[in-house]
C-alpha positions as CSV (number, residue, x, y, z in Angstrom):
1,M,8.5,4.7,33.3
2,S,8.6,1.3,31.3
3,A,9.8,1.2,27.5
4,A,6.6,0.6,26.2
5,Q,5.2,4.0,27.7
6,T,8.5,6.2,26.6
7,T,8.2,4.4,22.6
8,P,6.2,6.4,19.9
9,P,3.8,4.6,17.9
10,R,5.0,3.1,15.0
11,P,4.1,5.1,11.7
12,K,1.6,3.3,9.5
13,V,2.7,1.5,6.2
14,C,0.5,1.9,3.2
15,V,1.2,0.3,-0.1
16,I,-0.3,2.4,-2.8
17,G,0.5,0.4,-5.6
18,L,-2.2,-0.4,-7.9
19,Q,-3.2,-3.7,-8.0
20,K,-0.3,-6.6,-9.9
21,T,2.4,-4.0,-9.3
22,G,3.8,-6.2,-6.1
23,T,1.5,-5.6,-3.7
24,T,1.4,-9.1,-2.5
25,S,4.8,-9.4,-2.5
26,L,5.5,-6.4,-0.5
27,A,2.6,-7.0,2.2
28,A,4.5,-10.5,3.0
29,A,7.6,-8.7,3.2
30,L,5.9,-6.2,5.6
31,R,4.6,-9.6,7.6
32,A,7.8,-10.5,8.0
33,L,9.2,-7.4,9.8
34,G,6.4,-8.5,11.9
35,L,3.6,-5.6,10.6
36,R,0.2,-6.6,11.1
37,M,-1.3,-6.2,7.7
38,G,-5.0,-5.5,6.6
39,Q,-6.9,-5.1,3.4
40,A,-9.9,-3.6,2.5
41,T,-10.9,-5.3,-0.1
42,N,-13.2,-8.2,1.4
43,R,-15.0,-5.5,3.5
44,L,-15.7,-3.2,0.9
45,A,-17.6,-5.7,-1.4
46,R,-19.7,-6.8,1.5
47,E,-20.3,-3.2,3.1
48,V,-20.1,-0.7,0.9
49,D,-23.5,0.1,-1.2
50,W,-22.7,0.1,-5.3
51,K,-25.7,1.2,-6.6
52,Q,-25.2,4.8,-4.7
53,P,-23.9,7.4,-7.5
54,D,-20.6,7.9,-5.5
55,P,-19.3,5.7,-3.3
56,A,-16.3,7.3,-2.3
57,A,-16.8,8.1,1.0
58,E,-18.1,4.8,2.1
59,I,-14.8,3.1,0.3
60,T,-12.7,5.6,2.1
61,R,-14.4,5.4,5.6
62,I,-14.0,1.3,5.6
63,A,-10.1,1.9,4.3
64,L,-8.8,4.2,7.0
65,D,-11.3,1.8,9.4
66,V,-8.9,-1.0,8.5
67,L,-5.8,1.5,8.1
68,A,-6.9,2.1,12.0
69,Q,-6.3,-1.3,13.2
70,S,-3.4,-3.0,11.2
71,D,0.2,-1.5,11.7
72,G,-0.1,-1.4,7.5
73,V,-2.3,-1.5,4.4
74,S,-2.2,-3.2,0.9
75,D,-3.9,-3.3,-2.4
76,S,-7.0,-2.0,-3.2
77,P,-8.4,1.4,-2.6
78,Y,-5.1,2.7,-1.1
79,G,-3.6,4.1,-4.3
80,F,-7.2,6.0,-4.8
81,V,-7.5,6.9,-1.5
82,F,-3.7,7.9,-0.5
83,K,-4.9,11.6,0.4
84,A,-7.0,10.8,3.5
85,V,-4.5,8.1,4.8
86,D,-1.7,11.1,5.0
87,A,-4.6,13.7,6.5
88,T,-6.0,11.2,8.9
89,F,-2.6,9.3,9.7
90,P,0.3,12.0,9.4
91,G,3.8,10.1,9.5
92,T,2.4,7.5,7.4
93,K,5.1,5.8,5.3
94,F,3.4,5.3,2.0
95,I,5.2,2.6,-0.4
96,L,4.0,2.6,-4.6
97,T,4.7,-0.5,-5.8
98,N,5.1,-0.1,-9.9
99,R,6.4,-1.8,-13.0
100,S,6.0,-0.9,-16.6
101,Y,2.7,-0.3,-18.1
102,E,2.9,-2.9,-21.0
103,S,4.3,-5.6,-18.1
104,W,1.4,-4.2,-15.4
105,I,-1.8,-4.8,-18.1
106,E,-0.7,-8.0,-19.2
107,S,-0.1,-9.2,-16.0
108,Y,-3.7,-7.4,-14.8
109,R,-5.3,-9.5,-18.2
110,A,-4.2,-13.0,-17.2
111,Y,-5.0,-12.0,-13.5
112,F,-8.3,-10.9,-13.4
113,P,-11.5,-11.5,-15.6
114,D,-12.6,-9.2,-18.0
115,G,-15.9,-7.7,-16.2
116,N,-14.4,-5.5,-13.4
117,N,-15.8,-6.4,-9.8
118,P,-17.8,-3.4,-8.4
119,L,-14.2,-1.8,-6.7
120,R,-12.8,-2.2,-10.1
121,R,-15.3,-0.3,-11.9
122,W,-14.9,2.7,-9.2
123,M,-11.2,2.7,-9.8
124,Y,-11.4,2.8,-13.6
125,G,-14.5,4.1,-14.5
126,V,-15.2,1.8,-17.0
127,P,-17.2,-1.9,-16.6
128,R,-14.4,-4.0,-18.5
129,L,-11.0,-4.2,-19.8
130,S,-11.6,-5.1,-22.8
131,G,-12.2,-2.4,-25.1
132,H,-11.3,0.5,-22.5
133,E,-7.5,-0.2,-22.7
134,A,-7.0,4.1,-23.4
135,Q,-8.7,4.5,-19.6
136,Y,-6.8,1.7,-17.9
137,R,-3.3,3.2,-19.3
138,A,-4.8,6.5,-18.4
139,A,-5.7,5.5,-14.7
140,F,-2.3,4.0,-14.7
141,E,-0.3,6.5,-15.7
142,G,-2.2,9.3,-14.0
143,Q,-2.9,7.5,-10.5
144,H,1.6,7.3,-10.7
145,T,1.8,10.8,-11.6
146,M,-0.7,12.5,-8.9
147,M,1.6,10.1,-6.5
148,R,4.2,11.5,-6.9
149,A,3.4,15.1,-7.4
150,Y,1.3,14.5,-4.3
151,F,4.5,13.5,-2.6
152,A,7.5,15.4,-3.8
153,G,10.0,17.1,-1.3
154,R,9.0,13.7,1.2
155,A,11.5,11.2,0.9
156,Q,11.2,10.4,4.7
157,D,7.3,9.5,3.7
158,F,7.7,8.0,0.3
159,L,9.2,4.9,-1.4
160,E,8.8,4.2,-4.8
161,M,9.7,0.2,-6.0
162,D,9.8,-2.0,-8.5
163,L,10.2,-5.2,-8.2
164,A,10.2,-6.7,-11.0
165,R,13.4,-4.7,-11.7
166,G,14.8,-5.6,-8.4
167,D,14.0,-3.6,-5.8
168,G,14.0,-5.3,-3.0
169,W,15.0,-5.9,1.2
170,A,17.7,-3.2,0.8
171,E,15.2,-0.2,-0.2
172,L,12.7,-1.4,2.0
173,V,15.1,-1.5,5.1
174,K,16.5,2.0,4.1
175,F,12.9,3.6,3.9
176,L,11.5,1.6,7.5
177,A,14.4,1.9,9.4
178,P,14.4,1.8,12.3
179,D,11.2,2.5,13.3
180,H,9.7,-0.8,12.0
181,L,12.8,-3.0,12.5
182,P,12.8,-5.4,14.9
183,P,15.5,-5.1,17.7
184,F,18.7,-5.8,16.9
185,P,19.5,-9.2,19.4
186,H,21.5,-9.4,22.0
187,K,23.0,-12.7,22.8
188,N,25.4,-12.9,26.2
189,R,24.2,-9.8,27.3
190,G,26.2,-9.1,30.6
191,A,29.5,-11.6,29.6
192,A,32.8,-10.3,30.1
193,S,33.3,-9.6,26.4
194,A,31.1,-8.9,23.3
195,R,30.3,-11.9,21.2
């Protein structure tokens, strides 16, 4: 039996932070560790019928399909479909990227146009940020509270990272090890002494 046949598959990794919380940086770090990272936003924009009253089932189906074809995923809509991911892919490692609300809303406002695209309308329940700051705050805080409660007592499955505060490689590697680290290089194997 070869090593490939005896090695269990690595757990999936799902970054569940909201946009502008460090999801792109974390996805780059996961790629550096050799994970094939997927993102659902382009498929959602193309494939979801946004005129239907509630596109949640379609959004979830596409998000799960993207994860099935990848080692990990990041960005929207995963912070809103994490329970379906957990049910469909047992053993998944979930990472909540976070930052202060004030810093997040400032970054969000600078990055996104004021009018929401259909996915952001679905996530935040409003057509735009301007005039709806209270709804955004409620969504931001509510999602974080829900995620923390859902994963309470599951430290092996859930990590919260604040990249702006300085979290990085140490926290990520400790959480993912040993399943997602490349093998340690052994040079000059078979030599009389280990050097």
